[in-house]
PLY file of the C-alpha trace (Angstrom):
ply
format ascii 1.0
element vertex 672
property float x
property float y
property float z
element edge 671
property int vertex1
property int vertex2
end_header
172.04 69.97 80.16
174.12 66.90 79.36
177.73 67.21 78.12
177.64 68.43 74.53
179.41 66.72 71.72
182.17 68.70 69.95
182.69 69.32 66.24
185.59 70.93 64.43
185.19 73.71 61.86
186.21 71.27 59.14
183.25 69.04 60.05
180.52 71.73 59.64
179.10 70.09 56.57
176.33 68.47 58.71
174.21 69.95 61.53
174.70 66.87 63.69
175.01 63.19 63.06
172.40 61.30 65.08
173.07 57.94 63.51
176.82 58.18 62.92
176.64 59.10 59.20
176.87 62.50 57.46
173.57 64.24 56.53
172.88 66.75 53.77
171.69 69.93 55.54
169.80 71.25 52.53
168.05 67.93 51.90
167.22 67.45 55.52
165.76 70.98 55.86
163.71 70.59 52.72
162.30 67.37 54.06
161.54 68.53 57.62
161.11 72.27 57.25
157.74 72.31 58.96
158.96 70.53 62.12
162.70 71.09 62.48
164.67 74.29 62.85
168.45 74.54 62.54
170.40 77.58 63.70
173.95 78.57 64.76
175.15 80.90 67.50
178.49 82.67 67.86
180.49 82.93 71.07
178.30 85.90 72.17
175.19 83.76 71.62
174.09 85.82 68.64
172.37 84.06 65.79
174.73 83.71 62.82
172.55 81.42 60.76
168.97 80.16 60.94
167.18 77.89 58.54
164.28 79.16 56.39
161.92 76.79 58.25
161.77 79.48 60.93
159.11 81.13 58.79
156.63 78.27 59.27
157.61 77.45 62.86
158.06 80.89 64.50
156.75 83.24 61.80
160.00 85.24 61.41
162.02 85.93 58.30
165.61 84.68 58.81
166.95 88.19 58.18
164.98 89.43 61.21
166.83 87.07 63.55
170.41 86.86 62.20
172.76 89.03 64.22
170.46 89.28 67.24
170.85 87.50 70.62
168.96 84.24 70.63
167.55 85.15 74.09
165.26 87.61 72.36
163.48 84.62 70.86
164.28 81.66 73.15
163.13 82.26 76.77
164.78 79.92 79.27
163.28 81.87 82.21
159.65 81.61 81.11
157.26 80.27 83.84
156.43 77.32 81.59
160.11 76.32 81.21
160.20 74.18 84.36
156.92 72.51 83.40
158.41 71.68 80.00
161.47 70.13 81.65
159.23 68.05 83.92
157.16 67.02 80.93
160.34 66.02 79.06
161.55 63.88 81.95
158.17 62.16 82.31
157.72 61.44 78.63
161.30 60.37 77.97
161.97 58.50 81.19
164.36 60.92 82.86
165.41 62.83 79.76
167.25 61.87 76.55
171.00 62.49 76.15
171.59 66.06 74.99
167.85 66.89 74.70
166.09 69.70 76.50
162.96 71.79 76.07
162.53 75.53 75.89
159.92 78.20 75.18
160.14 80.35 72.02
158.21 83.51 71.20
156.51 83.55 67.80
156.29 86.62 65.62
152.52 86.95 66.38
153.06 86.72 70.16
152.13 83.06 70.56
154.41 80.61 72.37
156.10 77.67 70.68
157.56 74.71 72.54
160.86 73.33 71.17
162.94 70.23 71.92
166.57 71.12 71.15
169.94 69.41 70.83
173.09 71.50 71.02
176.78 70.94 70.38
179.65 73.37 70.34
181.57 74.51 67.29
185.39 74.12 67.74
188.02 75.51 65.39
191.25 73.74 64.41
193.05 75.23 67.40
190.45 73.77 69.76
188.88 77.12 70.60
185.10 77.37 70.97
183.45 79.33 68.18
179.81 78.95 69.17
176.94 76.45 69.05
174.89 74.72 66.44
171.37 73.77 67.45
168.71 71.48 66.00
165.22 72.23 67.37
162.07 70.17 66.91
158.67 71.95 67.12
156.59 70.08 69.73
153.98 72.80 70.28
151.04 70.61 69.25
152.25 67.70 71.36
152.90 69.88 74.43
149.51 71.61 74.14
147.86 68.22 73.90
149.79 67.03 76.95
148.84 70.14 78.93
145.18 69.72 77.92
145.33 66.10 78.97
146.75 67.08 82.35
143.99 69.67 82.82
141.37 67.09 81.86
142.87 64.62 84.31
142.79 67.21 87.09
139.17 68.14 86.27
138.20 64.48 86.14
139.90 63.80 89.47
138.22 66.81 91.10
134.89 65.60 89.73
135.40 62.07 90.97
136.83 63.07 94.35
134.05 65.62 94.87
131.26 63.25 93.84
128.56 63.08 96.50
125.28 61.30 96.95
124.25 58.02 95.32
127.09 57.53 92.80
130.44 55.72 93.25
133.23 55.44 90.66
135.53 52.42 90.92
138.01 50.21 89.08
139.35 46.68 89.60
141.94 44.58 87.85
141.30 41.49 85.77
141.33 39.33 88.92
138.60 41.41 90.54
140.79 43.21 93.08
139.52 46.75 93.60
142.22 49.28 92.75
140.27 52.53 93.17
136.98 53.71 94.64
135.74 57.31 94.93
135.22 58.91 98.37
131.45 58.94 97.77
131.45 55.24 98.70
131.23 56.44 102.29
127.77 57.93 101.53
126.56 54.78 99.77
128.05 51.90 101.80
129.18 53.68 104.95
132.81 52.58 104.49
135.91 54.67 103.74
137.73 54.00 100.43
140.85 52.52 102.08
138.73 49.73 103.60
137.46 48.69 100.17
140.57 49.16 98.02
142.49 45.86 97.90
139.41 43.71 98.40
137.94 41.55 95.67
134.55 42.62 94.47
133.34 39.08 95.22
133.92 39.82 98.92
131.37 42.63 98.68
128.78 40.84 96.55
128.09 37.68 98.54
127.56 34.29 96.93
123.88 34.34 97.86
123.36 38.05 97.21
120.97 39.35 94.62
122.70 39.88 91.24
125.73 37.65 91.97
125.05 35.26 89.03
124.88 38.20 86.64
128.14 39.59 88.05
129.88 36.23 87.59
128.92 36.18 83.91
130.68 39.51 83.20
134.13 37.90 82.72
132.71 35.48 80.17
130.99 38.35 78.37
134.30 40.25 78.21
135.99 37.24 76.63
133.28 37.21 73.97
133.93 40.87 73.13
131.12 42.63 75.02
132.33 46.11 75.94
129.48 47.41 78.13
127.84 45.77 81.11
124.85 46.88 83.17
123.50 44.96 86.15
122.03 45.37 89.64
123.66 43.69 92.63
123.12 43.60 96.36
125.92 44.86 98.65
125.76 45.04 102.41
126.11 48.44 104.04
128.52 48.91 106.93
125.50 48.77 109.27
124.51 45.38 107.85
121.50 46.52 105.82
121.40 45.41 102.18
121.72 48.09 99.48
120.76 47.64 95.84
123.39 49.08 93.50
123.04 49.56 89.75
126.40 49.05 88.00
127.52 50.25 84.57
131.08 49.26 83.62
133.46 48.90 80.68
136.58 46.72 80.34
140.05 48.22 79.76
142.39 46.42 77.34
146.17 46.73 76.96
148.14 47.35 73.76
148.36 43.61 73.35
144.57 43.32 73.40
144.50 41.55 76.74
141.84 42.37 79.33
143.57 44.34 82.09
140.97 46.10 84.24
137.35 47.15 84.64
136.16 50.72 85.21
132.63 51.51 86.25
130.13 53.67 88.05
127.70 52.40 90.64
124.45 54.06 91.70
122.50 53.35 94.89
118.98 52.49 93.72
117.67 51.07 96.98
115.15 53.83 97.62
114.25 54.05 93.94
113.64 50.28 93.79
111.55 50.33 96.95
109.68 53.34 95.60
109.10 51.50 92.32
107.67 48.54 94.21
105.46 50.82 96.26
104.49 52.63 93.08
103.52 49.34 91.46
101.41 48.46 94.48
99.85 51.92 94.42
99.26 51.58 90.67
97.46 48.30 91.17
95.44 49.78 94.01
94.70 52.84 91.87
93.52 50.64 89.03
91.12 48.91 91.40
89.91 52.26 92.69
89.57 53.65 89.16
87.52 50.65 88.13
85.23 51.15 91.11
85.10 54.91 90.54
84.38 54.40 86.85
81.37 52.33 87.75
80.22 55.05 90.15
80.78 57.75 87.53
78.87 55.80 84.93
75.94 55.66 87.30
76.41 59.34 88.20
76.61 60.32 84.52
73.39 58.52 83.83
71.77 60.37 86.72
73.36 63.61 85.51
71.88 63.15 82.06
68.48 62.63 83.61
69.03 65.70 85.82
70.16 67.78 82.83
67.04 66.77 80.98
64.91 67.87 83.92
66.93 71.10 84.25
66.58 71.88 80.55
62.84 71.31 80.74
62.66 73.69 83.70
64.79 76.33 81.96
62.89 76.10 78.69
59.53 76.46 80.44
60.59 79.39 82.64
58.79 82.68 82.14
62.07 84.51 82.83
64.41 84.79 79.86
67.73 83.05 80.47
70.97 83.34 78.53
74.59 82.31 78.97
77.35 84.37 77.38
81.11 84.73 77.09
83.13 87.66 78.48
82.97 89.33 75.04
79.16 89.36 75.20
78.44 86.62 72.63
75.62 84.30 73.65
76.20 80.56 74.06
72.68 79.64 75.23
69.20 81.19 75.21
65.95 79.66 76.43
62.63 79.80 74.62
61.35 82.72 76.72
64.40 84.78 75.66
63.67 84.05 72.01
60.02 85.03 72.39
60.86 88.24 74.24
63.18 89.49 71.51
61.20 87.96 68.65
64.12 86.03 67.12
65.04 82.40 66.62
67.77 80.74 68.64
70.01 80.51 65.55
69.89 84.30 65.06
70.77 84.96 68.71
73.57 82.51 69.45
77.21 83.54 68.88
76.13 87.18 68.64
76.59 89.96 71.19
73.58 91.18 73.15
75.19 94.45 74.33
73.71 96.43 71.43
70.22 95.55 72.78
70.93 97.59 75.93
69.95 101.26 75.80
72.98 103.48 75.15
72.46 105.46 78.38
72.30 102.26 80.47
75.35 100.43 79.10
77.55 102.00 81.76
75.23 100.48 84.40
75.72 97.07 82.75
79.52 97.38 82.51
79.82 98.60 86.12
77.70 95.68 87.32
79.85 93.14 85.47
83.07 94.77 86.69
81.88 94.38 90.30
81.69 90.57 90.06
84.42 88.61 91.85
84.90 84.97 92.87
83.85 86.05 96.39
80.79 87.97 95.12
79.85 86.33 91.81
76.30 87.67 91.33
74.57 91.03 91.00
71.13 92.43 90.12
70.40 95.64 88.22
67.77 97.27 85.98
68.45 98.54 82.45
66.44 99.57 79.44
66.43 97.32 76.38
65.23 97.51 72.78
62.43 95.12 71.88
62.10 93.64 68.40
59.20 96.05 67.71
61.43 99.05 68.49
59.82 99.76 71.86
61.99 100.44 74.90
61.33 98.16 77.86
62.74 97.95 81.38
64.23 94.62 82.46
65.61 93.45 85.79
68.65 91.21 85.28
70.48 88.95 87.71
73.95 88.03 86.43
76.19 85.31 87.79
79.84 84.88 86.77
81.79 81.62 86.59
85.55 81.95 87.21
88.59 79.75 86.60
91.14 78.88 89.29
93.08 82.09 88.57
90.02 84.28 89.13
89.39 85.08 85.45
85.75 85.02 84.25
84.97 82.12 81.93
81.25 82.60 81.33
78.21 84.47 82.63
74.57 83.49 83.13
71.78 86.08 83.07
68.20 85.66 84.26
65.95 88.55 83.28
62.34 89.60 83.63
60.33 92.45 82.19
59.62 95.11 84.83
58.24 97.77 82.48
54.81 97.73 84.12
56.41 97.82 87.56
58.60 100.72 86.48
55.60 102.65 85.14
53.68 101.99 88.35
56.67 103.20 90.34
56.78 106.37 88.24
53.08 106.98 88.90
53.65 106.36 92.60
56.47 108.90 92.63
54.20 111.41 90.88
51.53 110.84 93.53
54.11 111.20 96.29
55.30 114.45 94.73
51.71 115.67 94.57
51.11 114.60 98.15
54.27 116.41 99.23
53.04 119.55 97.50
49.60 119.27 99.08
51.24 118.77 102.46
53.26 121.95 102.00
50.08 123.83 101.09
48.40 122.42 104.19
51.36 123.54 106.26
51.07 127.01 104.79
47.37 126.95 105.66
48.23 126.21 109.25
50.78 129.05 109.22
48.56 131.58 107.43
48.27 133.84 110.49
52.01 133.85 110.96
52.56 134.45 107.24
50.19 137.43 107.35
52.05 138.79 110.34
55.44 138.32 108.68
54.24 140.14 105.56
52.39 142.82 107.54
55.44 143.89 109.53
57.62 145.12 106.62
54.56 146.61 104.85
53.58 148.50 107.99
57.16 149.75 108.31
57.11 150.88 104.68
53.87 152.83 105.20
55.29 154.49 108.32
58.44 155.56 106.54
56.36 156.80 103.57
54.30 159.09 105.84
57.49 160.36 107.49
59.01 161.10 104.08
55.90 163.06 103.09
56.09 165.19 106.23
59.80 165.91 105.68
59.14 166.95 102.08
56.25 169.25 103.11
58.73 171.28 105.20
60.37 172.34 101.97
63.82 172.51 103.55
67.09 170.90 102.53
67.21 169.10 105.86
63.73 167.73 105.31
64.66 166.51 101.81
67.68 164.64 103.20
65.50 162.99 105.85
63.00 162.00 103.15
65.78 160.26 101.19
66.70 158.24 104.30
63.05 157.25 104.64
62.96 156.00 101.04
65.94 153.75 101.79
64.05 152.24 104.71
61.01 151.82 102.49
63.17 149.96 99.94
64.55 147.65 102.64
61.05 146.87 103.93
59.79 146.12 100.42
62.81 143.87 99.74
62.09 141.95 102.93
58.48 141.55 101.86
59.57 140.30 98.45
62.03 137.86 100.10
59.28 136.48 102.37
56.84 136.10 99.48
59.51 134.46 97.24
60.45 132.00 99.97
56.81 131.14 100.59
56.15 130.80 96.87
59.12 128.46 96.43
57.95 126.46 99.44
54.43 125.99 98.08
55.29 125.75 94.38
55.05 122.33 92.72
58.34 121.52 90.98
60.38 118.45 90.01
62.94 117.17 92.48
66.26 118.96 92.05
69.32 117.61 93.85
72.06 120.10 94.67
74.90 120.60 97.12
73.44 122.14 100.27
74.74 123.70 103.46
72.30 122.23 106.00
72.86 125.12 108.43
71.64 127.53 105.75
68.58 125.38 104.93
67.76 125.11 108.64
68.00 128.87 109.23
65.64 129.55 106.30
63.17 127.06 107.79
63.41 128.71 111.22
62.62 132.10 109.64
59.46 130.65 108.07
58.28 129.31 111.45
59.46 132.26 113.56
55.93 133.64 114.08
54.57 130.19 115.00
57.33 129.85 117.60
56.44 133.22 119.11
52.74 132.47 119.03
53.34 129.12 120.77
55.51 130.95 123.33
58.36 128.47 122.85
61.87 129.39 123.91
63.93 128.21 121.01
67.73 127.70 121.08
69.95 127.02 118.10
73.35 125.30 118.14
74.90 125.10 114.69
77.91 122.86 114.13
80.91 124.39 112.39
82.38 123.15 109.10
79.53 120.80 108.28
80.10 118.67 105.16
77.82 119.41 102.22
74.85 117.14 101.62
72.94 116.33 98.44
69.23 117.10 98.48
66.23 119.02 97.27
66.15 122.31 99.19
62.35 122.65 99.30
61.71 119.06 100.36
64.29 119.25 103.15
62.76 122.55 104.32
59.39 120.80 104.35
60.76 118.11 106.70
62.43 120.65 109.00
59.34 122.93 109.12
57.06 119.97 109.83
59.26 118.76 112.71
59.33 122.26 114.27
55.53 122.76 113.92
54.92 119.35 115.49
57.15 120.34 118.42
55.31 123.69 118.88
51.94 121.95 118.82
53.05 119.15 121.18
54.20 121.67 123.80
50.82 123.46 123.80
49.77 121.36 126.80
52.92 122.32 128.78
53.20 125.41 130.96
54.65 128.36 129.07
57.71 128.56 131.29
58.64 124.97 130.41
58.23 125.19 126.63
61.70 124.70 125.17
62.94 123.51 121.77
66.64 122.92 121.20
67.70 122.67 117.56
71.27 121.53 116.82
73.42 120.36 113.94
76.62 118.32 114.11
78.98 116.56 111.76
79.23 112.76 112.05
81.45 110.16 110.43
78.71 109.44 107.88
77.40 112.97 107.28
75.29 115.52 109.20
72.83 115.08 112.08
69.98 117.55 112.83
68.29 117.13 116.21
64.98 118.66 117.46
64.74 118.16 121.23
61.45 119.44 122.77
60.08 119.46 126.32
56.58 118.29 125.42
54.67 115.30 126.81
56.32 112.89 124.35
54.66 109.76 122.93
53.41 106.79 124.89
55.81 103.79 124.62
53.14 101.64 122.96
52.55 104.29 120.28
56.21 105.26 119.71
56.82 102.51 117.16
53.94 103.81 115.02
54.87 107.51 114.89
55.98 107.23 111.24
53.04 105.08 110.11
50.66 106.63 107.61
47.36 107.84 109.11
48.65 107.36 112.64
48.09 110.45 114.81
47.64 111.42 118.45
45.84 114.65 117.50
42.08 114.89 117.40
42.08 116.79 114.09
45.26 115.38 112.52
45.42 113.18 109.40
48.55 111.28 110.46
50.43 111.97 107.19
52.99 114.59 108.29
55.64 112.35 109.83
54.97 109.56 107.32
55.62 112.01 104.50
58.77 113.28 106.26
59.98 109.68 106.56
59.37 109.13 102.83
61.26 112.32 101.88
64.17 111.30 104.12
64.34 107.85 102.52
64.43 109.44 99.06
67.50 111.38 100.22
69.16 108.19 101.59
68.67 109.77 105.01
67.27 108.40 108.26
64.57 110.01 110.39
64.47 108.60 113.92
62.44 109.17 117.08
63.79 108.87 120.63
62.24 109.54 124.02
64.02 111.93 126.40
63.17 109.66 129.35
63.59 110.33 132.23
63.43 113.96 131.08
60.17 115.17 129.48
59.68 115.37 125.74
61.27 113.61 122.80
63.94 114.13 120.14
63.73 113.66 116.38
67.02 113.02 114.55
67.50 113.55 110.84
70.73 111.86 109.60
71.83 112.99 106.14
74.79 111.29 104.35
77.71 113.38 103.15
78.36 113.70 99.42
80.37 110.74 98.09
80.27 111.66 94.39
79.25 114.71 92.37
75.55 115.37 91.99
74.60 115.22 88.27
0 1
1 2
2 3
3 4
4 5
5 6
6 7
7 8
8 9
9 10
10 11
11 12
12 13
13 14
14 15
15 16
16 17
17 18
18 19
19 20
20 21
21 22
22 23
23 24
24 25
25 26
26 27
27 28
28 29
29 30
30 31
31 32
32 33
33 34
34 35
35 36
36 37
37 38
38 39
39 40
40 41
41 42
42 43
43 44
44 45
45 46
46 47
47 48
48 49
49 50
50 51
51 52
52 53
53 54
54 55
55 56
56 57
57 58
58 59
59 60
60 61
61 62
62 63
63 64
64 65
65 66
66 67
67 68
68 69
69 70
70 71
71 72
72 73
73 74
74 75
75 76
76 77
77 78
78 79
79 80
80 81
81 82
82 83
83 84
84 85
85 86
86 87
87 88
88 89
89 90
90 91
91 92
92 93
93 94
94 95
95 96
96 97
97 98
98 99
99 100
100 101
101 102
102 103
103 104
104 105
105 106
106 107
107 108
108 109
109 110
110 111
111 112
112 113
113 114
114 115
115 116
116 117
117 118
118 119
119 120
120 121
121 122
122 123
123 124
124 125
125 126
126 127
127 128
128 129
129 130
130 131
131 132
132 133
133 134
134 135
135 136
136 137
137 138
138 139
139 140
140 141
141 142
142 143
143 144
144 145
145 146
146 147
147 148
148 149
149 150
150 151
151 152
152 153
153 154
154 155
155 156
156 157
157 158
158 159
159 160
160 161
161 162
162 163
163 164
164 165
165 166
166 167
167 168
168 169
169 170
170 171
171 172
172 173
173 174
174 175
175 176
176 177
177 178
178 179
179 180
180 181
181 182
182 183
183 184
184 185
185 186
186 187
187 188
188 189
189 190
190 191
191 192
192 193
193 194
194 195
195 196
196 197
197 198
198 199
199 200
200 201
201 202
202 203
203 204
204 205
205 206
206 207
207 208
208 209
209 210
210 211
211 212
212 213
213 214
214 215
215 216
216 217
217 218
218 219
219 220
220 221
221 222
222 223
223 224
224 225
225 226
226 227
227 228
228 229
229 230
230 231
231 232
232 233
233 234
234 235
235 236
236 237
237 238
238 239
239 240
240 241
241 242
242 243
243 244
244 245
245 246
246 247
247 248
248 249
249 250
250 251
251 252
252 253
253 254
254 255
255 256
256 257
257 258
258 259
259 260
260 261
261 262
262 263
263 264
264 265
265 266
266 267
267 268
268 269
269 270
270 271
271 272
272 273
273 274
274 275
275 276
276 277
277 278
278 279
279 280
280 281
281 282
282 283
283 284
284 285
285 286
286 287
287 288
288 289
289 290
290 291
291 292
292 293
293 294
294 295
295 296
296 297
297 298
298 299
299 300
300 301
301 302
302 303
303 304
304 305
305 306
306 307
307 308
308 309
309 310
310 311
311 312
312 313
313 314
314 315
315 316
316 317
317 318
318 319
319 320
320 321
321 322
322 323
323 324
324 325
325 326
326 327
327 328
328 329
329 330
330 331
331 332
332 333
333 334
334 335
335 336
336 337
337 338
338 339
339 340
340 341
341 342
342 343
343 344
344 345
345 346
346 347
347 348
348 349
349 350
350 351
351 352
352 353
353 354
354 355
355 356
356 357
357 358
358 359
359 360
360 361
361 362
362 363
363 364
364 365
365 366
366 367
367 368
368 369
369 370
370 371
371 372
372 373
373 374
374 375
375 376
376 377
377 378
378 379
379 380
380 381
381 382
382 383
383 384
384 385
385 386
386 387
387 388
388 389
389 390
390 391
391 392
392 393
393 394
394 395
395 396
396 397
397 398
398 399
399 400
400 401
401 402
402 403
403 404
404 405
405 406
406 407
407 408
408 409
409 410
410 411
411 412
412 413
413 414
414 415
415 416
416 417
417 418
418 419
419 420
420 421
421 422
422 423
423 424
424 425
425 426
426 427
427 428
428 429
429 430
430 431
431 432
432 433
433 434
434 435
435 436
436 437
437 438
438 439
439 440
440 441
441 442
442 443
443 444
444 445
445 446
446 447
447 448
448 449
449 450
450 451
451 452
452 453
453 454
454 455
455 456
456 457
457 458
458 459
459 460
460 461
461 462
462 463
463 464
464 465
465 466
466 467
467 468
468 469
469 470
470 471
471 472
472 473
473 474
474 475
475 476
476 477
477 478
478 479
479 480
480 481
481 482
482 483
483 484
484 485
485 486
486 487
487 488
488 489
489 490
490 491
491 492
492 493
493 494
494 495
495 496
496 497
497 498
498 499
499 500
500 501
501 502
502 503
503 504
504 505
505 506
506 507
507 508
508 509
509 510
510 511
511 512
512 513
513 514
514 515
515 516
516 517
517 518
518 519
519 520
520 521
521 522
522 523
523 524
524 525
525 526
526 527
527 528
528 529
529 530
530 531
531 532
532 533
533 534
534 535
535 536
536 537
537 538
538 539
539 540
540 541
541 542
542 543
543 544
544 545
545 546
546 547
547 548
548 549
549 550
550 551
551 552
552 553
553 554
554 555
555 556
556 557
557 558
558 559
559 560
560 561
561 562
562 563
563 564
564 565
565 566
566 567
567 568
568 569
569 570
570 571
571 572
572 573
573 574
574 575
575 576
576 577
577 578
578 579
579 580
580 581
581 582
582 583
583 584
584 585
585 586
586 587
587 588
588 589
589 590
590 591
591 592
592 593
593 594
594 595
595 596
596 597
597 598
598 599
599 600
600 601
601 602
602 603
603 604
604 605
605 606
606 607
607 608
608 609
609 610
610 611
611 612
612 613
613 614
614 615
615 616
616 617
617 618
618 619
619 620
620 621
621 622
622 623
623 624
624 625
625 626
626 627
627 628
628 629
629 630
630 631
631 632
632 633
633 634
634 635
635 636
636 637
637 638
638 639
639 640
640 641
641 642
642 643
643 644
644 645
645 646
646 647
647 648
648 649
649 650
650 651
651 652
652 653
653 654
654 655
655 656
656 657
657 658
658 659
659 660
660 661
661 662
662 663
663 664
664 665
665 666
666 667
667 668
668 669
669 670
670 671
């Protein structure tokens, strides 16, 4: 603080006299109450008086401050105090006489920045009474100055941190470069200190590209132009020329004289070269496009001719063809499609065809469409459809999907043909096969009639024996005899039940019935078949062994038809071993689980089949027996195929005999 001026108590009519003359305090405060604040302090630095302008400057009522230490309101130790002093020195050139800055706390908690002048109050005896202070509110000015400093720091950080193709620079009116950003190293390969102090004309040579335009800038400035944009050539530190696009503005002093130029330069060398290459490519592309256009015109003409031929082919096809959107609405139908459904093209287009599919077959259609992918875009299936006359027909449809680049279906094409007659013929064929299967079972029973009679005779003979024994026990008339007779009746009941079981099994085997698929335990089906052929095995004197696999998966099939296959394979084995010595007649029957399902094997020790004839064993009417019809194995093969099973023949070479394998698939979905 500079040395304060002194004032005697008798001179307290004015706050201070800046110009040497007395001032009216009331008039001065009324005039400057929004910017100036006058207050007095006693010797203890307590406020004894403060002007009403404190309300607008600090937000206090004067009564709130009078009598309190001024340090409660004026903070000389605030962190911003030193910055304010520095700001005062910079703005006022080292500080004005008797002027200092301080920080004040407003009533609402904000900070105010004050410039104050102080001078002591002296009484008539020369003793110090206190201070009188005139403060000027410079909050707005200080905030603006702080903001400007922050902006300058941000701008400098931005400029100093600039990288890449841009350079910021300035030069004086003579062209001498006074500043260049560090990014010049990236653009021209030179550090800033090498460039600062040079004239820009030393960088842009006399013969360099853009020099004439650069020379005209000074003249343009004299004529009042305030923005300049040009491209010049500057040599890189390695000697290679660089093209630089410049945008600059002149800086004028308070007297209106041109003082300096500030600008930003961008390296456009690569961009310019790329533009030239792009122009060359564009010209080449235009030549190619012209040539390609001529080719496409010729191709389009050929395409139109091809489309005409294609349309003629489509329209004359016997198959009915349609194209449709994913929602089922048709976009194209050929003439055969219109004839098949008895409607004009106008009544079919833009309408869905799904309602023409039989209700029970729509799931087949939807599943088929859902299976289409860009890798597998086509599928074929058979559904029932409603004709225009109300009749239900069978059609075979081949659908093809067309996908976009994301794999979403855009459109479908369907090619259909009526297979009603083929379906009916297939139904008749299945009926004939069912009849043939039934006849074959009857023929098998005919071959086994002696064994059947024996199987039935055994339990009946046992029943008669037990009946005679019961009669004899009852004739004794004793309690012991009656008890024995009761035991005999139980044996009679068991024999009759066995007879009934044999007859029921034989009746089911020979009965004609529709195919019924159910979940089957193949071990159980095999054991029932072995029981039916037990007598034939004994009569053929075949030693039969059975190896049943544990925990076999269930298979789907018709019990009777599978029994027919198993019985036929066993009877064939018994008959084939008739030419072999009794001691060598062996049949091994086994079941085993496989990855796909269940395998049943019949391995006999017979003579086998000659290699030349082995590939015909499943052919219809092929037989090696003198009295055979050659339909047994063919029928077994057909039944196996209907069950999605495989029946295979293999020689036991070098061992005697052969092996038949029946492979049945495991259940993959519930049987309806």
